[in-house]
Gaussian input, Z-matrix of N, CA and C with variables (Angstrom, degrees):
# hf/3-21g

backbone

0 1
 N
 C     1     B1
 C     2     B2     1     A1
 N     3     B3     2     A2     1     D1
 C     4     B4     3     A3     2     D2
 C     5     B5     4     A4     3     D3
 N     6     B6     5     A5     4     D4
 C     7     B7     6     A6     5     D5
 C     8     B8     7     A7     6     D6
 N     9     B9     8     A8     7     D7
 C    10    B10     9     A9     8     D8
 C    11    B11    10    A10     9     D9
 N    12    B12    11    A11    10    D10
 C    13    B13    12    A12    11    D11
 C    14    B14    13    A13    12    D12
 N    15    B15    14    A14    13    D13
 C    16    B16    15    A15    14    D14
 C    17    B17    16    A16    15    D15
 N    18    B18    17    A17    16    D16
 C    19    B19    18    A18    17    D17
 C    20    B20    19    A19    18    D18
 N    21    B21    20    A20    19    D19
 C    22    B22    21    A21    20    D20
 C    23    B23    22    A22    21    D21
 N    24    B24    23    A23    22    D22
 C    25    B25    24    A24    23    D23
 C    26    B26    25    A25    24    D24
 N    27    B27    26    A26    25    D25
 C    28    B28    27    A27    26    D26
 C    29    B29    28    A28    27    D27
 N    30    B30    29    A29    28    D28
 C    31    B31    30    A30    29    D29
 C    32    B32    31    A31    30    D30
 N    33    B33    32    A32    31    D31
 C    34    B34    33    A33    32    D32
 C    35    B35    34    A34    33    D33
 N    36    B36    35    A35    34    D34
 C    37    B37    36    A36    35    D35
 C    38    B38    37    A37    36    D36
 N    39    B39    38    A38    37    D37
 C    40    B40    39    A39    38    D38
 C    41    B41    40    A40    39    D39
 N    42    B42    41    A41    40    D40
 C    43    B43    42    A42    41    D41
 C    44    B44    43    A43    42    D42
 N    45    B45    44    A44    43    D43
 C    46    B46    45    A45    44    D44
 C    47    B47    46    A46    45    D45
 N    48    B48    47    A47    46    D46
 C    49    B49    48    A48    47    D47
 C    50    B50    49    A49    48    D48
 N    51    B51    50    A50    49    D49
 C    52    B52    51    A51    50    D50
 C    53    B53    52    A52    51    D51
 N    54    B54    53    A53    52    D52
 C    55    B55    54    A54    53    D53
 C    56    B56    55    A55    54    D54
 N    57    B57    56    A56    55    D55
 C    58    B58    57    A57    56    D56
 C    59    B59    58    A58    57    D57
 N    60    B60    59    A59    58    D58
 C    61    B61    60    A60    59    D59
 C    62    B62    61    A61    60    D60
 N    63    B63    62    A62    61    D61
 C    64    B64    63    A63    62    D62
 C    65    B65    64    A64    63    D63
 N    66    B66    65    A65    64    D64
 C    67    B67    66    A66    65    D65
 C    68    B68    67    A67    66    D66
 N    69    B69    68    A68    67    D67
 C    70    B70    69    A69    68    D68
 C    71    B71    70    A70    69    D69
 N    72    B72    71    A71    70    D70
 C    73    B73    72    A72    71    D71
 C    74    B74    73    A73    72    D72
 N    75    B75    74    A74    73    D73
 C    76    B76    75    A75    74    D74
 C    77    B77    76    A76    75    D75
 N    78    B78    77    A77    76    D76
 C    79    B79    78    A78    77    D77
 C    80    B80    79    A79    78    D78
 N    81    B81    80    A80    79    D79
 C    82    B82    81    A81    80    D80
 C    83    B83    82    A82    81    D81

   B1=1.4581
   B2=1.5182
   B3=1.2966
   B4=1.4696
   B5=1.5208
   B6=1.3178
   B7=1.4574
   B8=1.5143
   B9=1.3240
   B10=1.4592
   B11=1.5239
   B12=1.3070
   B13=1.4522
   B14=1.5216
   B15=1.3384
   B16=1.4604
   B17=1.5247
   B18=1.3276
   B19=1.4651
   B20=1.5244
   B21=1.3199
   B22=1.4556
   B23=1.5154
   B24=1.3328
   B25=1.4615
   B26=1.5212
   B27=1.3360
   B28=1.4544
   B29=1.5185
   B30=1.3222
   B31=1.4611
   B32=1.5245
   B33=1.3213
   B34=1.4575
   B35=1.5130
   B36=1.3411
   B37=1.4620
   B38=1.5255
   B39=1.3193
   B40=1.4587
   B41=1.5251
   B42=1.3248
   B43=1.4625
   B44=1.5234
   B45=1.3070
   B46=1.4593
   B47=1.5208
   B48=1.3167
   B49=1.4583
   B50=1.5247
   B51=1.3328
   B52=1.4606
   B53=1.5238
   B54=1.3318
   B55=1.4614
   B56=1.5177
   B57=1.3169
   B58=1.4590
   B59=1.5263
   B60=1.3017
   B61=1.4611
   B62=1.5201
   B63=1.3156
   B64=1.4576
   B65=1.5231
   B66=1.3208
   B67=1.4755
   B68=1.5282
   B69=1.3293
   B70=1.4686
   B71=1.5228
   B72=1.3164
   B73=1.4562
   B74=1.5212
   B75=1.3251
   B76=1.4603
   B77=1.5236
   B78=1.3332
   B79=1.4655
   B80=1.5231
   B81=1.3186
   B82=1.4686
   B83=1.5226
   A1=109.63
   A2=114.87
   A3=120.35
   A4=108.48
   A5=116.77
   A6=121.82
   A7=107.87
   A8=116.60
   A9=120.20
   A10=112.17
   A11=117.95
   A12=121.39
   A13=112.34
   A14=117.75
   A15=120.73
   A16=111.60
   A17=117.88
   A18=121.48
   A19=110.98
   A20=115.50
   A21=121.73
   A22=108.56
   A23=116.29
   A24=120.71
   A25=107.78
   A26=116.10
   A27=121.17
   A28=109.99
   A29=115.17
   A30=120.95
   A31=109.72
   A32=117.19
   A33=121.45
   A34=113.26
   A35=116.66
   A36=121.90
   A37=113.01
   A38=117.29
   A39=119.54
   A40=110.45
   A41=115.50
   A42=120.74
   A43=108.72
   A44=115.52
   A45=120.59
   A46=109.28
   A47=116.29
   A48=120.52
   A49=112.20
   A50=117.23
   A51=120.47
   A52=109.86
   A53=116.87
   A54=120.80
   A55=108.92
   A56=115.57
   A57=121.49
   A58=107.35
   A59=117.29
   A60=120.43
   A61=111.60
   A62=115.22
   A63=121.09
   A64=109.10
   A65=118.26
   A66=121.20
   A67=113.75
   A68=117.93
   A69=120.29
   A70=113.17
   A71=117.75
   A72=120.41
   A73=113.19
   A74=117.97
   A75=121.43
   A76=110.48
   A77=115.82
   A78=120.12
   A79=109.13
   A80=118.66
   A81=121.45
   A82=112.21
   D1=142.00
   D2=178.88
   D3=-127.55
   D4=130.50
   D5=176.45
   D6=-116.61
   D7=102.12
   D8=-177.39
   D9=-71.17
   D10=-5.75
   D11=176.55
   D12=-72.18
   D13=-10.74
   D14=-179.80
   D15=-107.48
   D16=13.24
   D17=-178.22
   D18=-76.02
   D19=152.09
   D20=174.15
   D21=-134.76
   D22=146.79
   D23=175.93
   D24=-101.34
   D25=124.27
   D26=-178.21
   D27=-113.14
   D28=145.64
   D29=178.50
   D30=-111.88
   D31=130.00
   D32=175.77
   D33=60.92
   D34=-123.34
   D35=-174.46
   D36=-100.71
   D37=24.68
   D38=178.83
   D39=-67.57
   D40=151.66
   D41=177.66
   D42=-125.09
   D43=151.86
   D44=176.72
   D45=-124.03
   D46=144.70
   D47=-175.86
   D48=-127.50
   D49=26.39
   D50=-179.75
   D51=-71.38
   D52=127.34
   D53=176.53
   D54=-98.18
   D55=131.28
   D56=177.05
   D57=-114.41
   D58=125.85
   D59=-179.90
   D60=93.57
   D61=-169.81
   D62=179.49
   D63=-114.77
   D64=149.91
   D65=-176.96
   D66=-53.96
   D67=-32.38
   D68=-178.47
   D69=-71.95
   D70=-19.89
   D71=-174.96
   D72=-118.39
   D73=8.60
   D74=-179.77
   D75=-87.52
   D76=150.23
   D77=175.15
   D78=-70.32
   D79=150.94
   D80=179.95
   D81=-67.20

């Protein structure tokens, strides 16, 4: 499943640290 509502546009070497979901249910 893909949710494009959580997309971000990054420029160059920017990093993003947004967590989606809970640690118990996230993919490794």
